[in-house]
Structures are given as C-alpha cells and as structure tokens.
C-alpha positions as CSV (number, residue, x, y, z in Angstrom):
1,X,65.7,239.8,70.5
2,X,63.0,240.5,67.9
3,X,60.7,237.6,67.2
4,X,59.0,236.4,64.0
5,X,56.0,238.7,64.2
6,X,53.2,238.9,61.6
7,X,53.2,242.5,60.8
8,X,50.7,242.4,57.9
9,X,48.2,240.1,56.2
10,X,47.0,241.5,52.9
11,X,44.8,240.3,50.1
12,X,46.9,239.1,47.2
13,X,46.6,241.6,44.3
14,X,47.1,238.9,41.7
15,X,45.4,235.8,43.0
16,X,41.8,235.4,44.2
17,X,41.4,233.7,47.7
18,X,45.0,234.2,48.5
19,X,46.7,236.5,51.0
20,X,50.2,237.7,51.6
21,X,51.8,237.1,55.0
22,X,54.5,239.6,56.1
23,X,56.9,238.7,58.8
24,X,58.7,241.7,60.3
25,X,57.6,243.8,57.4
26,X,58.9,241.4,54.8
27,X,56.8,239.3,52.5
28,X,57.2,235.7,53.9
29,X,54.6,233.7,51.9
30,X,51.5,233.8,49.8
31,X,48.9,231.4,51.1
32,X,45.4,230.3,50.5
33,X,42.9,232.1,52.8
34,X,42.0,228.7,54.3
35,X,45.5,228.4,55.7
36,X,45.1,231.6,57.7
37,X,42.2,230.0,59.6
38,X,44.0,226.6,59.8
39,X,47.1,228.1,61.3
40,X,45.3,230.8,63.3
41,X,47.3,233.5,61.7
42,X,46.7,237.2,62.6
43,X,48.5,240.5,62.7
44,X,50.7,240.8,65.7
45,X,51.1,237.1,66.3
46,X,54.6,235.9,67.1
47,X,55.5,232.6,65.3
48,X,58.0,230.1,66.6
49,X,60.4,228.6,64.1
50,X,58.4,225.4,63.8
51,X,55.2,227.4,63.1
52,X,57.1,229.3,60.4
53,X,58.1,226.0,58.8
54,X,54.5,224.7,58.9
55,X,53.2,227.9,57.2
56,X,55.9,227.8,54.6
57,X,55.6,224.0,53.9
58,X,51.8,224.3,53.5
59,X,51.9,227.4,51.4
60,X,50.9,226.7,47.8
61,X,52.5,228.8,45.2
62,X,49.3,230.4,43.7
63,X,50.9,230.0,40.2
64,X,50.8,226.3,40.8
65,X,47.1,226.4,41.7
66,X,46.3,228.5,38.7
67,X,48.3,226.0,36.5
68,X,46.2,223.2,37.9
69,X,43.0,225.1,37.2
70,X,44.1,225.7,33.6
71,X,44.9,221.9,33.3
72,X,41.4,221.1,34.6
73,X,39.8,223.5,32.1
74,X,41.1,221.5,29.2
75,X,38.8,218.6,30.1
76,X,37.3,217.0,33.2
77,X,39.7,214.8,35.2
78,X,39.4,212.0,37.7
79,X,40.8,212.4,41.2
80,X,43.5,209.8,40.3
81,X,44.5,211.7,37.2
82,X,45.0,214.8,39.4
83,X,47.1,212.9,42.0
84,X,49.4,211.6,39.3
85,X,49.7,215.0,37.6
86,X,50.4,216.7,40.9
87,X,53.0,214.1,42.0
88,X,54.8,213.4,38.8
89,X,54.4,216.5,36.7
90,X,54.3,219.2,39.3
91,X,56.3,217.2,41.8
92,X,54.4,218.6,44.8
93,X,54.8,217.4,48.4
94,X,52.0,215.3,49.8
95,X,50.7,218.0,52.1
96,X,50.5,220.4,49.2
97,X,48.7,217.8,47.1
98,X,46.2,217.2,49.9
99,X,45.5,221.0,50.3
100,X,45.0,221.6,46.6
101,X,42.8,218.4,46.4
102,X,40.6,219.6,49.3
103,X,40.2,223.0,47.7
104,X,39.3,221.6,44.3
105,X,36.8,219.2,45.8
106,X,35.2,221.9,47.8
107,X,34.7,223.9,44.6
108,X,33.4,220.8,42.8
109,X,36.3,221.1,40.3
110,X,37.2,217.5,41.0
111,X,34.4,215.0,41.3
112,X,34.6,211.4,40.1
113,X,30.8,211.2,39.7
114,X,30.8,214.2,37.3
115,X,33.9,212.9,35.6
116,X,32.4,209.5,35.0
117,X,29.2,211.0,33.6
118,X,31.1,213.2,31.2
119,X,33.5,210.4,30.2
120,X,30.7,207.9,29.3
121,X,28.7,210.5,27.3
122,X,31.8,211.6,25.4
123,X,33.0,208.1,24.5
124,X,29.5,207.0,23.4
125,X,29.0,210.1,21.3
126,X,32.3,210.0,19.5
127,X,33.4,206.3,19.5
128,X,32.0,202.9,18.5
129,X,32.6,201.4,22.0
130,X,31.0,199.0,24.3
131,X,30.1,199.3,28.0
132,X,32.8,196.8,29.1
133,X,35.6,198.8,27.4
134,X,34.4,202.0,29.0
135,X,34.3,200.3,32.4
136,X,37.9,199.1,31.9
137,X,39.0,202.6,30.9
138,X,37.4,204.3,33.9
139,X,38.9,201.7,36.3
140,X,42.3,202.6,34.9
141,X,41.5,206.2,35.8
142,X,40.8,205.2,39.4
143,X,37.1,205.5,39.4
144,X,35.2,203.1,41.7
145,X,33.0,200.4,40.4
146,X,29.9,201.9,42.1
147,X,30.4,205.3,40.3
148,X,31.2,203.5,37.0
149,X,28.0,201.4,37.1
150,X,25.9,204.5,38.1
151,X,27.3,206.5,35.1
152,X,26.8,203.6,32.7
153,X,23.3,202.9,33.8
154,X,22.5,206.6,33.5
155,X,24.2,207.4,30.2
156,X,24.6,204.1,28.3
157,X,21.9,201.5,29.1
158,X,22.0,198.0,27.6
159,X,19.3,199.0,25.1
160,X,21.4,201.8,23.8
161,X,24.4,199.5,23.4
162,X,22.2,197.1,21.4
163,X,21.1,200.0,19.2
164,X,24.8,200.9,18.5
165,X,25.5,197.3,17.6
166,X,22.5,197.2,15.3
167,X,23.7,200.3,13.5
168,X,27.1,198.9,13.1
169,X,25.7,195.6,11.7
170,X,23.5,197.4,9.3
171,X,26.4,199.4,7.9
172,X,28.4,196.2,7.5
173,X,25.7,193.8,6.5
174,X,27.7,192.3,3.7
175,X,30.6,191.3,6.0
176,X,31.0,187.9,7.6
177,X,29.1,187.5,10.9
178,X,32.1,186.0,12.8
179,X,34.3,188.8,11.7
180,X,31.7,191.3,12.9
181,X,31.3,189.5,16.1
182,X,35.0,189.5,16.9
183,X,35.3,193.2,16.0
184,X,32.5,194.1,18.4
185,X,33.9,192.0,21.2
186,X,37.3,193.7,20.8
187,X,35.5,197.1,21.1
188,X,34.1,196.0,24.4
189,X,30.5,195.2,23.5
190,X,28.7,192.5,25.6
191,X,28.6,189.1,23.9
192,X,25.0,188.5,24.8
193,X,24.0,191.9,23.3
194,X,26.0,191.1,20.1
195,X,24.2,187.7,19.8
196,X,20.8,189.3,20.4
197,X,21.5,192.0,17.8
198,X,22.6,189.5,15.2
199,X,19.4,187.5,15.7
200,X,17.3,190.7,15.3
201,X,19.2,191.7,12.2
202,X,18.5,188.4,10.5
203,X,14.7,188.9,10.9
C-alpha cells in the first residue's frame, strides 16, 4: 500500500518564506519555511497519519499571514492587540496564533517596547493628555508597567508634562482655576504638576 510520501518541496511562487509540500505528487499544504525544519520534512519522507495532521494543523494559510502584515502596517500594535485580533477577528487556532506570533516577534514586527515608544510620542504630539491617562491606556493594551514607565520616562518626562499644562493655562488664562484644574485632572495630568504649574502661572 502506497504511503504518504513527500514527493516535492517547492518554494511558493506567491509568498516569500513559504514552501509548498506535495504528498504523492499532490499539493498538500503551503507552510512557512520554519515548519519544514520544525517537522523535519524532506523529499522522500513517508509521513504517518498523525504527522500529516500535525503538518496540516500547523500550516498557516499565507493569505492570513499577509493579512496580518497589512493590518500591522496601518499602525504599530501591542502583542495583546494582535492576540485579540487573531483570536476574535481571524478566529485562528492557538497553535497557529503562537506560530504567527513567534514569526512576527523574530522579525521585530511585534514589540511592546517599540509600540509603547510610538504610542507615547503619538499621544503627546496630537493630544492634550497627561502621563496618568497614557499609562491607563497602555495598560488596557496589555503593556507591562515596566515598559510603560520606560516609554514615559524616555518620551514624556515630568518637565514636559508641566510645559503642556503651562501652555494650556496660558491659552485659558481668563477661565476659573478650579475649572481648569478639574479639566486637567480628567485629562490624566498629575495633580502635583497641575498645582505647581498654577503657582508658576500666577508669578
């Protein structure tokens, strides 16, 4: 009885870093090149049924991987955002998610340090927002406290927050101080920094 023999392993004509696996001269699956090493696949190898299932279950449709890369190209993402997207939007299996995640990490396409740096810079540049609110937002995106603090200390120091508060107070100098104070607190600015800025603005 003829077994499940790998008769051909060929580079995918459409997708970079993917290969096509042929079983008994019929295309069986398109897999990432790393899977060839992981499953020790080579021409002439006979695969048992369970090995076929493992190859098939770990095979990532390259169209899915390309879709993920397009999604990432729209803006940087946190690892948690990717996991939610892969599970709920793409409805991938856990082993597929892990394989894509490892590939993206190895190519530095997913990196919470880089994401946090980008996020802090972007929010500070385009929004009137305090450090506390940015910290809260990044926590909701699954970023660790250590990475958040590093990104804030690098891109949004306390002095810079006070400068933003001072600019806001100058633009609204005819408004009631208590109203301004509550507005700034709601925007996530530190209370001590608000108080210090108000004292400076009076001088």
